[in-house]
TIKOLTOR-189197 format. One line per 2 residues: their letters; for each residue x, y, z of N, C-alpha, C. Coordinates in steps of 0.001 Angstrom, whole numbers. Atoms other than C-alpha are relative to their C-alpha. Layout:
a	X,Y,Z,X,Y,Z,X,Y,Z | ...
//
This chain:
mt	367,330,976,-16162,5222,179709,924,-19,-1584 | -1170,-628,755,-13741,4947,176483,-660,470,-1534
aa	866,-550,1242,-14631,6792,173285,155,-758,-860 | -178,639,850,-15230,4508,170239,1414,457,-1032
tp	-971,-515,1149,-12390,4449,167727,-616,291,-1121 | -138,-168,1584,-12404,6012,164032,-719,-1734,-395
st	14,1415,750,-12340,2091,162801,-1357,-683,359 | 696,453,-146,-14912,1099,165075,-1584,714,-366
gr	991,-722,245,-17473,3651,164477,-795,-31,-1575 | 62,58,1337,-16797,3407,160457,-851,-1657,66
dw	619,1258,542,-17594,-429,160834,-1480,-293,344 | 1628,423,-25,-21020,-180,162466,-596,770,-638
sd	458,-758,957,-22024,2650,159961,20,-1065,-1164 | 130,1212,750,-21077,-191,157406,-1240,-992,36
tv	1263,859,-446,-23323,-2471,159250,-724,-42,-283 | 1490,-648,-59,-26088,-288,159406,-480,369,-1442
ln	442,156,1947,-25778,289,155374,-59,-877,-741 | 162,1059,752,-25539,-2862,154548,-1108,-604,725
ay	1702,790,-679,-28714,-4183,156706,-1040,761,-1245 | 1119,-1023,780,-30348,-1049,155183,-355,-532,-1924
la	461,216,1722,-29643,-2023,151500,-58,-1441,-352 | 1296,1162,-353,-30887,-5704,152617,-1087,-273,-557
vf	1269,-77,-273,-33974,-4777,153454,-274,880,-1040 | 628,-712,1083,-34315,-2390,150422,25,-904,-1204
ya	-169,957,1270,-33161,-5022,147805,-1132,-990,269 | 918,1055,-304,-35456,-7524,149401,-1141,387,-116
yl	866,-769,327,-38197,-5040,149246,-295,47,-1358 | -28,-262,1749,-37672,-4485,145725,-542,-1079,-751
fl	-156,1156,905,-37211,-7851,144435,-573,-902,66 | 811,1295,-623,-39067,-10432,146716,-961,86,-644
pl	1186,252,863,-42035,-9832,145175,401,-566,-1330 | -575,72,1200,-40473,-10095,141795,-38,-1712,283
ll	-155,1086,-437,-39317,-13245,142876,-1062,-993,-82 | 1191,1080,17,-42260,-15022,144073,-996,191,-911
mv	933,-91,1323,-44335,-13719,141106,514,-1080,-991 | -444,1152,613,-41743,-15648,139074,-293,-1515,402
aa	-302,1338,-711,-41594,-18829,141334,-1626,-570,23 | 1604,453,203,-45859,-19102,141163,-136,-247,-1432
af	384,-55,1306,-45668,-18530,137498,152,-1630,-632 | -391,1676,465,-43917,-22746,137331,-1052,-488,690
na	1375,1245,-977,-46892,-23949,140133,-724,-62,-786 | 1123,88,685,-48991,-26018,138878,-1503,68,708
sp	1637,95,-654,-51555,-25092,141460,-762,1423,-972 | 941,-904,847,-54597,-23313,139758,63,1661,986
tp	-76,-1215,-516,-54047,-20209,142142,1385,420,131 | -1092,-274,-419,-50741,-18209,142457,329,-340,1180
sv	-764,-42,-1334,-48934,-19623,145287,1525,-434,-77 | -1788,831,-10,-45033,-20578,146186,-33,-1055,1683
td	124,1270,-839,-46492,-22476,149454,-430,-829,-361 | 1008,936,423,-48908,-24535,148152,616,-495,-1280
wq	-708,331,1337,-46333,-26010,145627,-368,-1319,-479 | 29,1416,464,-47688,-28735,143249,492,-546,-1348
gf	-883,592,943,-45171,-29095,140860,290,917,-954 | -472,-904,1114,-43313,-27297,138337,-767,-463,-1298
tl	396,162,1254,-45001,-26794,135189,-80,1100,-1294 | -259,-876,1042,-45101,-25008,132021,-1698,620,-866
dw	1505,-3,375,-48935,-24749,131294,-642,1291,-145 | 310,-1602,-180,-49574,-21101,132179,667,511,-1040
fr	-903,-604,1133,-47163,-20001,129362,-638,-705,-896 | 701,487,1478,-48633,-22150,126831,-1485,185,-223
rl	874,371,572,-51886,-21502,127402,-219,1755,-251 | 197,-1422,735,-51247,-17691,126730,-258,264,-1149
pq	285,-67,1202,-51235,-17783,123287,-1545,-553,-792 | 1134,20,724,-54517,-18950,122982,-1167,409,1052
dq	901,-836,-409,-56180,-16520,125361,-165,1244,-1085 | 8,-1066,852,-57351,-14037,122477,-56,1626,501
rf	109,-1411,-281,-58587,-11379,124444,1593,553,631 | -1081,-24,212,-54822,-11523,125944,559,581,-949
iq	-913,-398,971,-53527,-11364,122653,-342,1378,-737 | 245,-1694,216,-55525,-8448,121442,142,1081,459
gl	-291,-1396,-854,-55215,-6492,124312,1657,293,-286 | -1496,-618,236,-51253,-6808,123621,151,770,-1205
wh	-369,-623,1425,-51609,-5932,120090,-641,1648,140 | 228,-1268,154,-53774,-2698,120928,1063,764,815
sl	-959,35,-915,-51204,-2291,123757,1122,995,-1006 | -1176,-782,1070,-48259,-1460,120898,-715,463,-1029
ii	935,-1420,310,-50898,482,119150,-36,1434,219 | 75,-1215,-832,-51246,2832,121229,1302,556,644
aa	-1502,-492,-190,-47421,3006,122241,711,466,-949 | -766,-521,1331,-46373,3500,118899,-1015,1353,-393
gv	739,-1612,-443,-49109,6688,118991,384,577,850 | -468,-820,-438,-47985,7805,121782,1557,589,-362
iv	-1640,-559,360,-44057,7811,120632,-254,1255,-1229 | 126,-688,1190,-45326,9641,117368,-573,1503,677
ia	672,-853,-128,-47550,12135,119203,968,708,1079 | -987,1,-1105,-45056,12481,122496,1068,700,-118
lp	-1175,-978,-3,-41761,13622,120936,-167,897,-611 | -245,-1319,880,-42274,16174,118485,-994,1112,1177
lg	644,-811,-985,-44664,17706,121369,912,205,1356 | -769,-469,-638,-41890,17272,123882,1419,664,-194
la	-1257,-760,685,-39082,18170,121304,-506,1315,-231 | 23,-1321,-124,-40929,21628,120754,-19,845,1208
ga	63,-1170,-1041,-41824,22825,124153,1493,-187,944 | -1397,-100,-751,-38103,21711,125414,523,1175,-1244
lv	-769,-761,1483,-36985,23898,121865,-485,1210,797 | 693,-1220,-35,-39325,27056,123130,998,231,1248
lt	-456,-552,-1220,-38078,27063,126853,1398,221,204 | -1965,-485,97,-34249,26749,126245,319,1106,-992
rl	-337,-844,1116,-34370,28888,123288,-879,1439,496 | 755,-1079,-249,-36913,31585,124724,479,913,1109
qs	-532,-557,-1134,-35533,34374,126528,-1221,1417,322 | 1443,-666,-23,-38663,35777,128188,-53,-440,1983
ra	457,-65,-1755,-39954,36395,131863,-1427,-1211,-8 | 983,1121,-32,-42975,34072,130894,706,-1328,110
tt	-591,1021,231,-40513,31222,130742,-513,-1019,1178 | -81,783,-1237,-41310,30044,134166,-1640,-396,-138
sl	1291,417,-18,-44951,30283,134006,-287,-1004,-1056 | 377,912,1400,-45016,28296,130177,874,-1070,738
yt	-766,1180,-463,-42492,25535,132108,-991,-479,1204 | 1441,528,-1130,-45434,25428,135000,-1192,-645,-773
il	1307,768,490,-48205,24937,132559,419,-1527,-634 | -373,1547,505,-46468,22000,130290,571,-605,882
vs	-165,1126,-763,-45076,19961,132967,-1554,-220,1282 | 897,529,-1217,-48292,20233,135187,-767,-1202,-945
pi	1213,1590,142,-50179,16979,132932,983,-788,1043 | -307,1090,-800,-47475,15014,134902,-422,-280,1284
lt	415,-9,-1505,-49096,15915,138603,-1273,226,-399 | 1322,557,152,-52356,15520,136960,-702,-949,82
pg	806,1346,44,-54544,12392,137944,-234,-670,-1365 | 394,615,1303,-54954,9911,135294,-1482,-138,-315
iv	1480,202,395,-58655,9549,135969,-162,1391,-859 | 299,-1164,548,-58785,13414,134996,220,-176,-1402
lg	-599,-226,1158,-56430,13023,132029,-1308,-1119,-1053 | 532,1410,605,-58283,9856,130679,-1660,608,-587
vt	1719,-151,157,-62184,11313,131259,-59,1390,-676 | -310,-1357,505,-61127,14987,130157,-58,-585,-1593
tm	259,58,1407,-59866,13572,126696,-710,-564,-477 | 1108,527,692,-62539,11363,125962,-1144,682,-402
if	1335,-950,444,-65457,13787,126250,878,893,-683 | -277,-1245,1024,-63148,16439,124433,-488,-515,-1142
wr	169,530,1455,-62981,14420,121130,-1468,-455,110 | 1496,441,519,-66335,13052,121547,-837,823,-168
dt	933,-1340,424,-68205,16456,121909,444,700,-1074 | -1085,-1017,1174,-65679,18519,119656,45,-609,-1279
fg	-363,1061,1434,-65115,15727,116967,-666,-586,-513 | 888,1073,-308,-67691,13229,117514,1032,-1300,-167
ve	-934,1105,-122,-64622,10763,118128,-309,-1370,809 | 415,1004,-926,-65743,7760,119955,896,-494,1090
ag	-1078,72,-819,-63518,6784,122802,282,-1672,-928 | -664,1579,452,-61022,3744,121716,1690,31,-140
lf	-1415,-106,-76,-57187,3368,120721,254,1408,-210 | -1117,-1504,-22,-56515,7015,119481,-344,502,1024
ta	75,-1149,-1281,-58182,8840,122348,700,-473,1244 | -1287,568,-1387,-56120,6289,125151,1067,698,-988
av	-1295,-835,107,-52937,7611,122757,343,977,-90 | 196,-1613,-116,-53930,10735,122719,-106,619,1637
aq	56,208,-1566,-54923,10469,126809,1787,183,449 | -956,632,-55,-51757,8813,127200,1466,1125,-212
as	-907,-1183,688,-49381,11412,125285,65,1317,962 | 169,-1831,-532,-50747,14786,127047,847,-463,1003
fi	-941,121,-1045,-48642,13368,130304,1317,-502,-597 | -1274,487,90,-45973,11170,128758,784,1390,-946
as	-841,-1461,1002,-44898,14875,126172,714,575,1155 | -193,-943,-1355,-44215,16296,129740,1376,-896,139
yc	-1213,444,-224,-41282,13620,130481,1097,265,-898 | -1461,-315,964,-39671,13569,127181,275,1371,-368
ml	-453,-1374,376,-39928,17394,126947,1248,392,1219 | -540,-74,-1092,-37946,17307,130380,1644,-732,-529
mf	-1201,404,423,-35400,14977,128809,852,126,-1165 | -343,-1183,879,-35166,16916,126023,778,1549,350
ma	-481,-1285,-564,-34312,20087,128045,1441,-570,756 | -1140,335,-527,-31706,18476,129902,1007,-356,-1157
rl	-793,-292,558,-30003,17867,126824,559,975,-977 | 114,-1232,398,-30495,20839,125184,1225,1225,767
qr	-986,-1005,-223,-28778,22692,127630,1614,-152,316 | -1493,172,52,-25455,20982,127259,510,135,-980
qd	-664,-504,1150,-25064,22012,123924,482,1196,-534 | -1021,-1103,542,-22679,24088,122115,-811,1047,-888
ra	559,-853,1172,-24753,26900,120772,680,884,-751 | -1416,-524,621,-21510,28238,119141,-263,-779,-1384
le	-30,275,1094,-21862,25751,116700,-1568,292,-1448 | 928,-516,423,-25527,26762,115604,45,973,-663
ea	-479,-1159,588,-24674,30431,115108,1000,17,-563 | -1198,-207,959,-21520,29773,113447,-805,-658,-1376
al	936,927,1824,-23854,27564,110522,-853,1323,-199 | 1128,-840,-91,-26406,30476,111008,917,1285,-1014
dl	-858,-965,312,-23549,33103,110176,564,-415,-1282 | -779,577,986,-22095,30955,107074,-1363,-118,-957
ga	1340,174,687,-25912,31207,105387,-594,-1159,420 | 1191,1176,-299,-27764,27885,106719,-1107,732,853
sp	1046,-526,-578,-30909,28146,106929,-269,-715,1545 | 306,653,-1150,-32658,27495,110735,-284,-1219,-47
vl	460,1375,341,-34104,24520,108996,880,-915,-88 | -1045,1005,-18,-30856,22809,107972,1056,184,915
vf	-401,235,-1334,-29304,23864,111365,-757,-1066,1037 | 625,931,-1388,-31902,22051,113462,595,-1793,-1047
rr	-163,1420,-236,-31631,18910,111366,1444,-593,-1014 | -2058,124,64,-27517,18708,110394,388,477,1473
it	-853,-95,-1457,-26878,20096,113933,-796,-414,1392 | 1071,-77,-1265,-29792,20092,116560,-290,-1434,46
lp	760,1052,75,-31229,17034,115525,932,-1516,520 | -1303,639,-775,-27991,14702,115586,585,-43,1330
fl	-354,-322,-1625,-27226,16002,119162,-919,-641,713 | 999,606,-1119,-30468,15003,120440,-472,-1197,-836
mp	588,1229,804,-30933,11637,118492,238,-1078,1481 | -248,925,-689,-29366,9695,121668,-1272,138,1163
tm	1316,-529,-1040,-32224,11476,124009,-1045,-547,-1060 | 1155,704,749,-34665,10694,121139,-285,-1472,115
it	82,1957,267,-33923,6653,121195,-370,119,1455 | -158,212,-1619,-33827,6732,125281,-1485,700,481
as	1699,-549,-405,-37483,8945,125252,-1003,-965,-477 | 564,843,923,-38924,6802,122632,-363,-1169,928
fi	289,1303,-1055,-38486,3619,125129,-373,633,935 | 579,-589,-1201,-39208,5748,128211,-1767,-31,-620
af	1310,1,699,-42496,6489,126242,-817,-1175,-279 | 633,1357,400,-43096,3034,124977,-441,-544,1487
lq	126,582,-1225,-42581,1753,128656,-1176,817,896 | 1256,-763,-126,-45164,4519,129822,-1084,-373,-221
si	1482,487,754,-47874,3507,127630,-345,-1281,360 | 101,867,-432,-47380,85,128286,-809,-579,973
en	841,281,-1393,-48205,10,131887,-588,1122,262 | 1218,-352,-101,-50630,2574,131995,-1453,-744,190
yn	1018,228,-337,-53494,1909,133663,-1145,1004,-122 | 1325,-1011,-109,-55728,4950,134731,-433,744,-795
tt	649,-875,764,-55559,7147,132236,-308,-913,-1321 | 759,1126,1644,-56210,3965,129323,-1032,122,455
ff	1718,423,-487,-59304,2887,131483,-1127,239,-529 | 1326,-663,74,-61049,5792,131422,-278,1054,-1248
ai	-86,-507,1278,-59908,6743,128125,-573,-676,-1531 | -30,1556,1324,-60359,3461,125512,-1398,-346,-26
gs	1101,362,413,-63912,3042,126242,-165,-1115,-89 | 333,1596,-234,-65230,-397,125286,926,-763,-581
sw	-1488,826,997,-61518,-1438,123771,526,-634,1461 | -779,726,-1639,-59066,-2951,126250,1410,-98,-843
tl	-1203,426,265,-55351,-3223,126416,322,-1209,841 | -752,1144,-937,-53202,-5740,128188,134,99,1407
vt	111,-464,-1250,-53258,-3640,131296,-1281,290,473 | 1488,-417,-701,-56642,-3001,131613,-869,-1313,15
ei	801,1272,38,-57688,-6683,130564,627,-344,1237 | -363,85,-1327,-55770,-7700,133764,-733,204,940
gs	636,-712,-1306,-56926,-5299,135989,-1470,-607,-215 | 990,546,36,-60486,-6438,134720,-25,-1381,723
rm	-201,1523,-382,-59688,-10003,135416,320,-364,1549 | -471,-346,-1555,-58277,-9150,138904,-979,-199,934
rf	1346,40,-724,-61903,-8542,140244,-410,-1441,395 | 757,1463,-204,-62888,-12366,139514,1143,-1084,662
gl	-1054,730,-633,-59893,-13486,141344,1572,-492,-1024 | -1452,864,-24,-55906,-14826,141001,71,-1131,-1522
sp	1,1460,1063,-55090,-16702,137632,1805,-193,-292 | -1528,-85,509,-51356,-17828,137224,547,383,-1456
tv	-325,-870,1295,-51315,-16566,133697,243,1574,28 | -641,-1291,-79,-51141,-13099,134915,1750,-331,250
na	-1381,27,-544,-47882,-14313,136803,596,-416,-1355 | -505,925,1046,-46869,-16046,133412,579,1342,-990
ig	-100,-1292,1144,-47508,-12348,131673,1422,589,921 | -793,-529,-621,-45442,-10779,134388,1794,-224,-383
vl	-1596,179,656,-42194,-12929,133563,332,11,-1063 | -891,-690,1330,-42262,-12264,130111,431,1378,15
fv	-454,-1222,-221,-42180,-8526,130888,979,93,507 | -1728,-173,-1000,-39348,-8641,133406,776,-760,-986
al	-899,511,651,-37727,-11064,131040,361,1126,-1324 | 190,-911,1541,-38009,-8411,127693,650,1226,911
tv	-753,-1181,-330,-37073,-5608,130052,1508,-227,275 | -1423,231,-511,-33889,-7377,131610,764,-2,-1368
ia	-455,-105,1299,-33043,-7946,127869,342,1007,-671 | -201,-1318,1162,-33778,-4877,126189,1215,1012,1187
av	-1113,-1042,-543,-31650,-3207,129190,1662,-668,274 | -1491,185,116,-28775,-5301,128841,685,114,-1425
vw	-469,-362,1415,-28779,-4922,125105,506,1582,-210 | 85,-1428,153,-28869,-1120,125672,1353,104,409
va	-1294,-118,-951,-25946,-1108,128301,1332,-391,-732 | -705,377,447,-23921,-3101,126143,500,757,-1811
tr	-465,-942,1197,-24505,-1151,122888,701,1190,531 | -1329,-1017,-28,-23162,2011,124816,1225,-158,509
rr	-1092,642,-609,-20645,329,126075,1053,77,-1611 | -704,115,1377,-19179,-383,122416,-2,1452,-491
el	-270,-1240,806,-19859,3089,121204,567,746,911 | -700,-401,-447,-18201,4583,123843,1519,-522,62
ar	-1197,894,115,-15506,2037,123588,793,1019,-1421 | 134,-390,1251,-15765,2911,119841,779,1857,-86
ra	-505,-1749,435,-15428,6993,120450,1537,49,819 | -1477,105,-950,-12396,6344,123068,1249,-511,-1146
ag	-1536,691,645,-10287,4518,120340,66,917,-1277 | 282,-768,1080,-11426,7144,117787,582,983,466
//
């Protein structure tokens, strides 16, 4: 037997890698493509095999569905509340962990990250019970926002920690030596340095809040969001209007990603030119 040449082995490995990538992307995007196609099918049940003609009726019906519209409004309110709560909490935790020189840092880090590993059902139920029994606050949009922020703040904290670990602390020390107060140092040096991460963390927190179901369902009481309303209707059968909502979310996500990438490229180009 003759040994395979290096070029033959490389061609074989490239073929396997390309096949794997093809299967991976098909697994990732094929359900989305089928969902998009079903949203334009006139069939009363989501399908791409039983094609009954192209239609936009499912998109036209969305503004007429008050439960969906009200659920979307609730989702946006909760997402805004999560950003307001989660960003300061995440930033505070990141500052403590990156500035604190103590043996307790590891234990504190474990405690602050633990909400990410806690099941959403537990977070939702415990938040609802705590605010109801301690402060008499009934389950609603407020408790849903607090429950979501309890674990989303941990994601924000990890992002802020990654950014702070790259910061040149000499700038802060120099400002303090020149007589600046800690508040002024934070406002003029640390906060501008963290601004890109704050924007990214806000975007991530918004997406995490909008798509969350488990925590929201058990913390929101009799109210509802867009996601929980979709989940409730799924028990009574599929509807193409859900596919239409999915298409809109995919389109908005793609547009936001394109705008973000274009903005970052312009910023990098401006820095390189300057």
